[in-house]
LUMVEX-741934 format. One line per 8 residues: number of its first residue (from 1); their letters; for each residue x, y, z of N, C-alpha, C, O, CB. Coordinates in pm, whole numbers. Glycine has a CB too. Layout:
BEGIN
NUM	A	X:Y:Z:X:Y:Z:X:Y:Z:X:Y:Z:X:Y:Z; ...
// end
This chain:
BEGIN
1	XXXXXXXX	4595:-2268:-463:4612:-2124:-518:4555:-2069:-376:4446:-2112:-337:4516:-2075:-680; 4596:-2017:-333:4514:-1930:-241:4424:-1841:-294:4396:-1824:-413:4590:-1856:-164; 4362:-1764:-158:4280:-1764:-167:4238:-1557:-147:4184:-1460:-199:4247:-1888:-84; 4306:-1602:-43:4267:-1508:107:4407:-1415:82:4520:-1449:50:4265:-1622:304; 4346:-1276:111:4513:-1157:85:4498:-1070:213:4390:-1020:243:4513:-1015:-93; 4564:-1060:256:4573:-898:384:4641:-801:338:4763:-812:332:4655:-911:540; 4581:-696:301:4647:-529:285:4631:-492:355:4533:-497:430:4621:-429:208; 4746:-427:360:4794:-366:457:4863:-183:386:4955:-146:313:4913:-489:522
9	XXXXXXXX	4745:-115:469:4713:26:375:4847:114:466:4830:129:587:4500:114:399; 4975:170:401:5006:319:496:5087:344:601:5144:449:633:4902:365:560; 5087:223:659:5180:192:783:5311:232:791:5407:168:834:5193:62:805; 5303:446:704:5395:456:702:5476:557:814:5392:595:896:5397:467:590; 5579:600:839:5605:674:929:5567:864:947:5596:946:1034:5735:636:925; 5485:875:811:5497:1020:809:5300:1050:905:5260:1162:938:5530:1090:587; 5225:929:923:5130:875:939:5104:846:1090:4992:867:1137:5134:778:859; 5187:806:1153:5273:762:1268:5309:924:1387:5331:1039:1350:5441:686:1178
17	XXXXXXXX	5299:860:1561:5330:985:1543:5438:1050:1561:5509:991:1643:5269:1036:1591; 5493:1163:1514:5546:1226:1529:5574:1281:1461:5654:1374:1469:5591:1209:1567; 5482:1219:1313:5519:1223:1154:5494:1317:1116:5510:1415:1188:5468:1144:1064; 5448:1331:994:5434:1494:943:5201:1477:900:5140:1568:844:5598:1530:715; 5152:1380:933:5062:1375:952:5003:1266:992:4956:1166:939:5032:1416:885; 5021:1323:1135:5053:1150:1221:4871:1155:1294:4786:1240:1323:5245:1153:1413; 4890:979:1298:4769:970:1345:4729:900:1453:4756:780:1450:4708:938:1267; 4644:961:1592:4676:970:1667:4647:772:1769:4563:698:1818:4619:1115:1690
25	XXXXXXXX	4761:785:1745:4762:568:1816:4821:464:1725:4856:351:1758:4573:475:1832; 4830:541:1555:4884:455:1505:4937:373:1533:4883:271:1491:4924:474:1460; 5056:349:1607:5161:278:1634:5095:166:1737:5157:67:1777:5280:372:1690; 4968:197:1769:4948:85:1837:4865:-68:1759:4822:-161:1828:4870:147:1956; 4855:-65:1601:4809:-150:1606:4864:-203:1495:4809:-277:1414:4697:-140:1627; 5080:-125:1491:5134:-263:1433:5194:-381:1497:5273:-453:1436:5224:-238:1354; 5150:-408:1644:5194:-536:1677:5057:-673:1676:5081:-793:1691:5267:-510:1836; 4934:-620:1657:4800:-646:1557:4799:-670:1457:4728:-759:1411:4723:-571:1536
33	XXXXXXXX	4880:-596:1389:4945:-620:1228:5042:-711:1196:5040:-802:1114:5010:-506:1174; 5140:-667:1285:5262:-799:1271:5185:-914:1315:5239:-1016:1274:5416:-787:1379; 5046:-945:1405:5032:-1047:1430:4964:-1173:1431:4964:-1287:1477:5043:-1026:1472; 4860:-1025:1299:4751:-1068:1156:4854:-1180:1071:4838:-1299:1046:4705:-892:1023; 4994:-1062:1031:5071:-1158:919:5095:-1275:877:5130:-1320:768:5153:-1151:917; 5062:-1341:1028:5096:-1511:1086:4965:-1577:1030:4970:-1681:963:5109:-1538:1292; 4854:-1516:1058:4797:-1605:954:4697:-1598:785:4581:-1631:761:4728:-1664:1040; 4820:-1534:684:4813:-1553:623:4954:-1548:492:5061:-1487:489:4716:-1510:643
41	XXXXXXXX	4898:-1626:414:4996:-1673:333:5036:-1553:242:5145:-1500:267:4948:-1797:257; 4952:-1498:129:4985:-1337:77:4956:-1243:151:4871:-1246:240:4921:-1291:-38; 5069:-1095:101:5003:-1014:187:5024:-905:89:5114:-942:15:5056:-999:341; 4984:-795:57:5077:-718:-30:5058:-604:130:5026:-607:249:5011:-659:-237; 5115:-491:-5:5097:-360:99:5074:-192:-18:5098:-170:-136:5291:-351:221; 5040:-142:51:5037:19:-43:5074:108:40:5047:102:160:4889:82:-105; 5158:222:-29:5251:323:13:5222:420:-16:5260:428:-133:5360:320:-17; 5164:535:18:5155:659:-56:5277:723:-56:5349:729:43:5056:746:-7
49	XXXXXXXX	5317:798:-224:5413:799:-270:5412:885:-325:5391:867:-445:5445:722:-315; 5429:1004:-286:5390:1162:-329:5472:1249:-401:5547:1210:-311:5367:1243:-218; 5546:1338:-482:5586:1424:-556:5595:1579:-429:5523:1622:-339:5474:1422:-697; 5740:1623:-497:5683:1664:-345:5582:1831:-382:5532:1910:-302:5862:1699:-208; 5588:1833:-593:5473:1956:-561:5320:1832:-589:5275:1827:-703:5488:2141:-720; 5280:1776:-518:5176:1722:-510:5125:1811:-510:5175:1904:-446:5149:1645:-436; 4914:1845:-625:4826:1932:-564:4745:1961:-464:4675:2063:-468:4780:1942:-609; 4741:1837:-314:4732:1877:-222:4776:1885:-83:4721:1843:19:4675:1864:-233
57	XXXXXXXX	4948:1980:-106:5040:1969:6:4895:2137:54:4800:2169:-17:5283:1992:-38; 4920:2177:138:4917:2304:114:5033:2445:123:5030:2568:129:4827:2316:185; 5110:2356:120:5211:2425:63:5259:2466:-32:5363:2531:-22:5267:2401:77; 5205:2444:-146:5187:2460:-252:5098:2549:-348:5112:2591:-463:5178:2376:-260; 4976:2564:-222:4877:2653:-284:4904:2849:-164:4855:2885:-56:4674:2538:-259; 4984:2905:-246:4973:3030:-178:4827:3108:-158:4731:3142:-227:5063:3115:-251; 4880:3116:2:4713:3185:41:4660:3030:141:4583:3051:235:4572:3222:-163; 4691:2925:122:4546:2833:152:4646:2800:297:4757:2836:337:4480:2659:8
65	XXXXXXXX	4524:2702:350:4564:2650:524:4535:2526:435:4501:2507:318:4449:2697:708; 4584:2399:615:4555:2291:608:4400:2324:635:4339:2413:694:4637:2200:693; 4359:2179:542:4208:2176:601:4100:2241:546:3981:2229:576:4202:2224:725; 4177:2346:421:4085:2358:368:4090:2378:184:4186:2430:126:4036:2453:449; 3986:2334:126:3912:2254:31:3969:2372:-105:3966:2495:-110:3710:2235:75; 4012:2283:-190:4012:2364:-302:3983:2198:-421:3978:2078:-395:4191:2480:-316; 3965:2301:-583:3953:2184:-683:4064:2157:-755:4130:2232:-827:3853:2202:-777; 4079:2042:-729:4228:1986:-775:4149:1869:-861:4111:1753:-844:4360:1922:-627
73	XXXXXXXX	4149:2005:-1001:4144:1871:-1144:3940:1802:-1136:3870:1708:-1175:4315:1661:-1071; 3933:1923:-1064:3797:1891:-1062:3704:1843:-1020:3584:1846:-1050:3777:1868:-1104; 3811:1756:-885:3745:1688:-673:3818:1819:-661:3917:1890:-679:3833:1485:-538; 3645:1788:-596:3644:1883:-383:3756:1783:-314:3740:1673:-262:3420:1850:-237; 3911:1882:-338:3971:1785:-253:4078:1897:-113:4141:2003:-123:4083:1665:-381; 4055:1820:-20:4109:1907:98:4246:1854:117:4299:1747:86:4019:1897:243; 4295:1978:186:4502:2025:165:4500:1992:258:4414:2021:342:4599:2182:141; 4633:1894:276:4693:1841:330:4874:1884:454:4916:1998:434:4680:1775:223
81	XXXXXXXX	4929:1831:522:5030:1946:545:5135:1841:447:5076:1742:404:5082:1996:742; 5260:1850:414:5319:1811:312:5352:1632:411:5370:1604:529:5463:1939:255; 5347:1557:292:5378:1392:396:5398:1322:293:5369:1362:180:5243:1304:503; 5458:1194:320:5534:1081:219:5575:1148:101:5510:1154:-3:5437:954:168; 5684:1197:122:5712:1277:-6:5808:1152:-87:5915:1100:-55:5806:1448:30; 5763:1142:-147:5912:1030:-239:6029:1028:-229:6097:1114:-286:5940:1039:-373; 6099:907:-137:6238:811:-105:6313:933:19:6435:947:27:6368:778:-293; 6204:1016:115:6161:1037:206:6082:944:333:5982:872:333:6113:1110:157
89	XXXXXXXX	6246:1009:507:6227:891:546:6078:964:577:6118:1079:559:6335:816:662; 6003:974:594:5822:1059:624:5748:856:565:5694:757:613:5754:1292:422; 5798:908:441:5709:824:307:5781:609:339:5750:520:260:5804:932:65; 5860:586:452:5911:475:442:5849:397:528:5818:461:629:6035:476:452; 5806:246:536:5677:200:647:5773:184:762:5894:169:750:5571:35:609; 5689:189:898:5751:202:1039:5893:44:1004:5899:-60:939:5582:166:1207; 5980:127:1100:6074:12:1104:5991:-78:1175:5992:-188:1120:6219:36:1173; 5907:-74:1291:5867:-226:1397:5781:-314:1270:5745:-416:1329:5723:-182:1579
97	XXXXXXXX	5743:-321:1156:5652:-311:1063:5721:-435:1032:5843:-425:1037:5631:-185:965; 5652:-606:985:5721:-670:966:5691:-733:804:5583:-785:774:5723:-739:1078; 5794:-721:719:5807:-666:587:5789:-786:476:5740:-790:363:5952:-590:576; 5891:-939:609:5940:-1044:580:5854:-1153:409:5898:-1203:305:5928:-1108:740; 5753:-1143:459:5643:-1207:380:5584:-1174:278:5512:-1258:225:5558:-1223:434; 5595:-1041:219:5505:-929:178:5576:-967:4:5693:-958:-34:5537:-737:274; 5399:-1029:-105:5393:-1002:-215:5482:-965:-287:5570:-1023:-350:5329:-949:-224; 5428:-771:-262:5469:-637:-371:5373:-509:-251:5269:-539:-193:5371:-662:-603
105	XXXXXXXX	5414:-429:-244:5377:-322:-265:5341:-228:-376:5415:-202:-470:5432:-291:-219; 5180:-163:-350:5135:-75:-485:5183:79:-455:5105:118:-368:4947:-79:-513; 5232:135:-471:5245:285:-456:5141:331:-519:5091:281:-620:5368:349:-508; 5090:472:-435:5003:509:-498:5010:707:-448:5075:763:-359:4868:400:-458; 4950:743:-511:4927:964:-488:5055:981:-611:5012:1089:-653:5005:1079:-242; 5167:958:-690:5237:1018:-780:5228:1114:-833:5309:1206:-832:5250:973:-845; 5088:1104:-910:5058:1191:-968:4981:1293:-926:4870:1276:-876:5026:1153:-1045; 5035:1404:-943:5065:1547:-865:4926:1578:-911:4866:1571:-804:5209:1667:-917
113	XXXXXXXX	4820:1613:-1017:4752:1656:-1031:4648:1569:-993:4543:1566:-1058:4768:1703:-1120; 4671:1476:-866:4513:1358:-870:4524:1357:-717:4579:1465:-697:4523:1150:-963; 4508:1312:-622:4538:1262:-501:4472:1097:-501:4392:1078:-593:4472:1370:-384; 4493:998:-425:4515:930:-440:4489:820:-267:4578:784:-190:4621:971:-518; 4360:797:-258:4373:797:-75:4344:590:-116:4438:525:-72:4176:936:66; 4249:515:-177:4205:411:-215:4412:364:-253:4500:448:-269:4056:433:-353; 4433:200:-256:4510:113:-306:4501:121:-409:4608:125:-471:4503:10:-278; 4372:127:-490:4360:83:-643:4355:130:-772:4370:92:-889:4280:37:-655
121	XXXXXXXX	4316:277:-674:4178:357:-756:4265:525:-766:4291:561:-651:3977:362:-620; 4311:630:-871:4317:753:-750:4188:801:-703:4079:743:-692:4391:890:-801; 4218:899:-684:4033:957:-660:3946:983:-787:3824:975:-770:4022:1125:-580; 3990:1010:-907:3908:1046:-1006:3933:909:-1066:3925:924:-1188:3938:1183:-1089; 3950:825:-1046:3901:664:-1082:4010:707:-1268:3972:701:-1385:3630:625:-1092; 4082:727:-1235:4137:746:-1398:4290:725:-1412:4338:724:-1526:4106:909:-1461; 4378:706:-1294:4440:613:-1239:4459:499:-1149:4455:504:-1026:4478:648:-1225; 4486:367:-1243:4525:244:-1187:4642:185:-1117:4751:165:-1171:4516:183:-1263
129	XXXXXXXX	4611:157:-981:4752:135:-916:4755:-51:-985:4865:-62:-1039:4753:166:-689; 4724:-105:-991:4714:-271:-1072:4710:-360:-940:4767:-468:-924:4881:-328:-1191; 4650:-309:-871:4656:-363:-752:4523:-553:-782:4533:-673:-758:4590:-200:-620; 4402:-441:-855:4282:-542:-851:4333:-629:-971:4292:-745:-970:4114:-470:-874; 4411:-595:-1069:4451:-706:-1158:4562:-818:-1063:4542:-937:-1036:4533:-628:-1306; 4659:-748:-1034:4715:-803:-971:4686:-958:-854:4755:-1055:-823:4743:-701:-938; 4529:-904:-812:4470:-944:-664:4423:-1103:-780:4449:-1216:-739:4296:-801:-561; 4375:-1087:-877:4281:-1180:-931:4339:-1247:-968:4306:-1358:-925:4197:-1158:-1010
137	XXXXXXXX	4458:-1254:-1064:4515:-1305:-1171:4605:-1391:-1014:4525:-1482:-1034:4598:-1179:-1314; 4670:-1430:-917:4674:-1514:-862:4551:-1572:-747:4563:-1636:-642:4780:-1490:-833; 4426:-1515:-825:4355:-1611:-770:4287:-1597:-634:4237:-1699:-588:4432:-1707:-769; 4280:-1485:-566:4277:-1397:-447:4085:-1344:-445:4036:-1259:-520:4414:-1242:-478; 4033:-1401:-368:3861:-1400:-406:3848:-1285:-195:3767:-1201:-156:3744:-1674:-427; 3926:-1326:-151:3865:-1230:-38:3980:-1124:38:4097:-1141:5:3795:-1335:87; 3958:-1047:111:4078:-997:83:4082:-919:268:3977:-858:290:4078:-882:-86; 4111:-918:301:4172:-832:465:4222:-704:455:4336:-681:416:4307:-904:542
145	XXXXXXXX	4086:-555:512:4211:-477:578:4212:-458:621:4110:-436:686:4270:-413:579; 4400:-416:682:4422:-276:835:4445:-162:759:4399:-124:651:4587:-287:967; 4512:-122:826:4622:-57:826:4552:186:893:4513:228:1002:4698:-108:608; 4572:253:769:4581:381:823:4572:409:678:4638:356:589:4707:433:922; 4474:506:666:4392:552:832:4279:514:808:4245:521:690:4375:720:892; 4175:456:914:4056:425:883:3932:493:783:3869:431:698:4025:418:988; 3918:632:819:3834:707:774:3898:815:609:3853:921:565:3796:789:919; 4009:732:562:4090:796:399:4122:734:320:4056:715:218:4209:859:391
153	XXXXXXXX	4240:681:345:4308:562:262:4221:416:294:4149:353:216:4487:544:316; 4246:392:406:4189:269:442:3992:277:437:3944:164:449:4260:237:611; 3939:333:428:3776:353:350:3809:261:193:3808:145:151:3727:578:307; 3838:404:145:3832:443:6:3916:268:-56:3907:243:-177:3938:631:-27; 3975:188:15:4052:89:-49:3987:-15:8:4046:-123:11:4202:89:-32; 3843:-3:67:3736:-94:123:3669:-84:6:3675:-181:-69:3653:-57:261; 3595:30:-35:3497:63:-142:3531:17:-265:3437:10:-344:3476:197:-155; 3660:-22:-313:3730:32:-441:3762:-137:-426:3809:-185:-529:3872:183:-443
161	XXXXXXXX	3740:-244:-296:3753:-364:-360:3675:-466:-355:3683:-579:-403:3844:-407:-338; 3546:-380:-252:3458:-444:-284:3367:-397:-421:3265:-448:-467:3398:-453:-171; 3420:-318:-451:3328:-249:-641:3413:-312:-695:3359:-352:-799:3323:-53:-720; 3538:-357:-690:3662:-531:-772:3634:-593:-768:3688:-676:-841:3782:-606:-748; 3473:-660:-653:3382:-780:-614:3440:-898:-548:3418:-1018:-556:3317:-833:-730; 3554:-799:-458:3614:-923:-415:3547:-978:-273:3427:-965:-298:3774:-898:-400; 3554:-1031:-144:3465:-1036:-19:3534:-986:20:3654:-1004:0:3415:-1136:54; 3467:-868:121:3589:-774:197:3584:-772:350:3470:-763:395:3579:-611:152
169	XXXXXXXX	3668:-777:425:3700:-721:542:3758:-639:586:3858:-615:518:3729:-766:589; 3743:-549:710:3818:-450:758:3850:-501:905:3749:-486:974:3745:-310:745; 3934:-545:963:3972:-584:1073:3980:-400:1141:4046:-300:1111:4123:-695:1057; 3896:-425:1221:3805:-296:1324:3923:-268:1385:3973:-160:1351:3661:-340:1452; 3972:-321:1452:4087:-319:1554:4229:-330:1500:4314:-372:1578:4070:-432:1649; 4275:-287:1342:4363:-304:1328:4372:-177:1216:4423:-178:1104:4387:-438:1315; 4329:-111:1259:4318:61:1194:4254:159:1293:4163:127:1368:4210:74:1045; 4332:334:1285:4291:397:1276:4254:460:1214:4254:442:1092:4308:412:1307
177	XXXXXXXX	4187:602:1294:4094:721:1194:4195:853:1226:4248:880:1334:3887:759:1260; 4208:933:1086:4227:1067:1138:4141:1133:1255:4190:1190:1353:4213:1147:1029; 4000:1116:1227:3935:1148:1266:3969:1321:1308:4007:1362:1418:3910:1049:1337; 3930:1430:1138:3890:1531:1172:3779:1604:1237:3764:1722:1267:3903:1556:1108; 3673:1453:1254:3556:1521:1340:3569:1383:1360:3593:1293:1280:3405:1615:1289; 3536:1385:1550:3575:1298:1697:3459:1180:1629:3491:1093:1711:3524:1397:1901; 3380:1129:1567:3323:1047:1524:3348:999:1326:3265:954:1247:3194:1099:1579; 3458:1025:1311:3472:1004:1159:3542:872:1120:3568:837:1005:3554:1122:1097
185	XXXXXXXX	3569:797:1245:3529:643:1246:3429:530:1286:3409:418:1239:3596:609:1289; 3375:597:1384:3290:496:1348:3122:511:1223:3027:437:1197:3255:458:1502; 3164:639:1183:3125:686:1041:3115:583:917:3035:523:846:3227:787:1002; 3307:614:950:3385:505:840:3308:346:794:3257:294:695:3544:459:924; 3346:305:982:3307:207:1002:3147:133:881:3155:28:818:3293:238:1153; 3069:190:883:2914:248:938:2911:252:776:2844:155:740:2883:425:1060; 2953:320:672:3019:356:530:3065:204:445:3052:145:338:3176:463:564; 3111:198:547:3197:18:501:3095:-50:476:3035:-68:371:3294:-86:630
193	XXXXXXXX	3069:-107:628:2904:-192:614:2869:-168:516:2893:-239:418:2779:-162:700; 2795:-51:511:2634:-13:405:2680:-47:256:2595:-44:166:2573:195:404; 2798:-76:231:2873:-108:67:2890:-228:47:2883:-285:-62:3018:-54:35; 2927:-301:213:2881:-458:209:3022:-526:216:3063:-632:169:2788:-508:55; 3088:-418:300:3205:-490:415:3180:-537:513:3085:-487:573:3295:-423:469; 3247:-643:572:3211:-723:700:3317:-673:764:3433:-674:722:3201:-888:701; 3257:-604:919:3395:-525:1010:3419:-648:1099:3312:-695:1138:3354:-355:1122; 3497:-697:1132:3578:-824:1215:3687:-749:1305:3751:-648:1279:3668:-947:1095
201	XXXXXXX	3689:-807:1388:3833:-828:1462:3889:-914:1457:3852:-1030:1436:3847:-822:1571; 4074:-839:1494:4147:-951:1436:4109:-1052:1568:4218:-1105:1589:4331:-915:1399; 4060:-1081:1621:4067:-1240:1667:4000:-1352:1553:4042:-1465:1529:3973:-1257:1822; 3915:-1302:1509:3841:-1380:1412:3899:-1400:1301:3817:-1440:1218:3728:-1333:1383; 4011:-1390:1257:4118:-1406:1170:4178:-1608:1164:4247:-1674:1242:4249:-1278:1244; 4110:-1641:1035:4221:-1798:1128:4238:-1823:973:4168:-1766:890:4121:-1984:1264; 4324:-1900:947:4372:-1950:779:4266:-2029:762:4251:-2090:656:4528:-2044:746
// end
C-alpha cells in the first residue's frame, strides 16, 4: 500500500493569468507539477467550486468592494471577485495540467454561507470534503502539497493536513501566492513551517 500522496490545490483557470482571480505567474508552476506527478503513485486534486450566489463574492453584497471584509456566518471574510463558479470555464483545471493518474478530485466552496480555502474543511470547520478520511483509508501517511495560492488555499490545506496527523510537505517552487501584500508568500511559508510542515523544493522529491 502506498504511503505518500501528492495533493494538487486549485490549479484552475480563474487562478491563472487571464482569470478572474489571477495569481501572478501561476502558470509557471504547471510544468513543475506535471514533473512532480511522475514521482507519485497516488495523486489527488482540489477544485474550488462555488455557486454564483456565494457569500465571498463582492458582487453579491451591495455597496461592497473587492478586498473589503464582511462578517460571513460569524467569520471575518475578505470579498473576492466572482471566480470558479460551478460549471464555468474559470472553474476548469488548466488544459496543460496532466490529470491522467489522479485518484480523486475534492470540490470545495459549494456552500454559499461559508468560504472554503482548505482542501479538507470549510473555513468554520463545519463542512468536511472527505479528503482526510479518503487518504487515511488508502494508507496515506505523508502528503506533498502544491498549487494555488500559497497564502490562501495552499496554506490552509497544509494547516489542516498537519492537524489531521499527516506528515506534511509544502513544495515551495510548485506554488505561487496572491500576494495582496508583497511578502505574503514568505509569511505563509513561515506560518506553515511554524506549525510543523516541511518546506522543500521539487528537486528533493523522490519515490
